[in-house]
Structure formats: C-alpha cells, structure tokens
C-alpha angles and dihedrals in degrees: 000000000000092000090050091052090047091049090051090052092050091048092049090049093049091046092051090048093051091046095046095072094095095238094112091048091051091049090049091051089052088051092050089051087071089068089056099045102031094069089056090054097042095086091059103029101026128239096286100047094039086066101038092052086073094064095087087047092054092046092053093046091047095051092044091053089044089056090048088052092053098042102035112018105039096052086060100043104025126215119298128195109211122219130250093267092058094046091048089053091049091051091052089047092052092050094050092046090051091051092046093047090048088051092048091048091053092047091046093050089051092052094047087060094046102037093105090076095045136083113261094245095054099077091047091049092048092050089047092054090047088054090050091051090051092047090045091054091047092047091051096050094044095036085230113143095187092069088057091048091052091050090050092049090051090052089051090048090058092049096043090048092053090046090053089051098049098038104033101019097241113177124256094019091298092285098128090058100036096044095036089061092041092050092047092049093049093048092048088051090053092050093049091051091048093052091047090049093053092048093047096044109037120179112278113256114255111215121206122233089253092055091050094052 
C-alpha cells in the first residue's frame, strides 16, 4: 500500500514536470487566437469556414511543438511509462471529457437555432461557461490549477468582449481585442515557462572516455 502511494506521488511529480514546460500553454494560446481572428474573417468566409481555416495552422503548430518536445524536452526529462492507476485515471478522464463535449455540442446546437430570440451576449457567456466546466474537469483530474485559471480567463474574455461591444461599440462583439490580449498573455506565459524549464533542467553533461579515465 505504501509503495502504491509512493508510486502515485512519483507519477504525479513526473506528470507535473512534463506538463510544466510551457508547450501546452503556448498551444492553448494559439487556439485562443482563433477567437480573436475568426470574427474578422466571418464576413468574407462565413462563421463555419472562418473557424475551419485554422485547422492547418493548429496542425503545423502541434507538430512543431511535438518536435520541440522530442528534441528539447525529452533529453532533459527522459521517457516515463506510467502505471495502471494513472492509465485508468486517464481513461476515466477521456470518457468524462467526451460526455461533457457531447453535451456542450448538443446545447450549442440548440442555442444556434434559438439565438434570434436571445441577447447577443448570452451565447458567448454559455460557451464561456462550457469552457470553464471542461477546464475544471481537466484541472481536477490532473491536479493542475493553471488549466482552471485559463478556463476562467476565457470566460472573462467572452464577457469583457461583450461589454466592450455594448458599452464602447467595439466591432465583432469585442472578441478581437479581448481574445487577442488573452491569447497573447497565455502564449507569453508558455514562453516564460519554457525558458524557466530550460534553465532549471539543463542537458546532462556527456563526458568523453578520456575524461572518465
């Protein structure tokens, strides 16, 4: 029992180490950038294509970060194979996230049909709360407070954007400004974490055979 608890602590420590390199934060910032730029493209591409057009961008960023993970991060942390308890936890997390995403998709589809009778800020607020719920679930399973904070910041970005639109007549519901700042802040956070990670975990020194003699 003691060994199992010790193993869970080690797995949690390793997971935090592997997720504290800033790459996830930078990728999330790139994703949030869509909410700032897509409204500017909606008039020419439509709401659907103004979002879909970002898919190649995400794929490129994802594989670049994956390459950085392989070439820069793993040489410093090594590869770790998690135990059954961690894999079971991950399966449960994926199931809950799937159910939650499906529920949000159904609710979102319903509100798309009925938005004509709603105030303009309501759909954004609902989507923001959905993001907060998803981030809260992820933060709970991974014991990772920063994910919850990002979800809360995105909810605030929706509300602040609508406030800028109503109070100061900012275009596109204020999303380009609110989410542009949010995206920039999250990406900067990721870059700072990445630099700290590199400084804290330098590459291990490789000694030549002559030095070892």
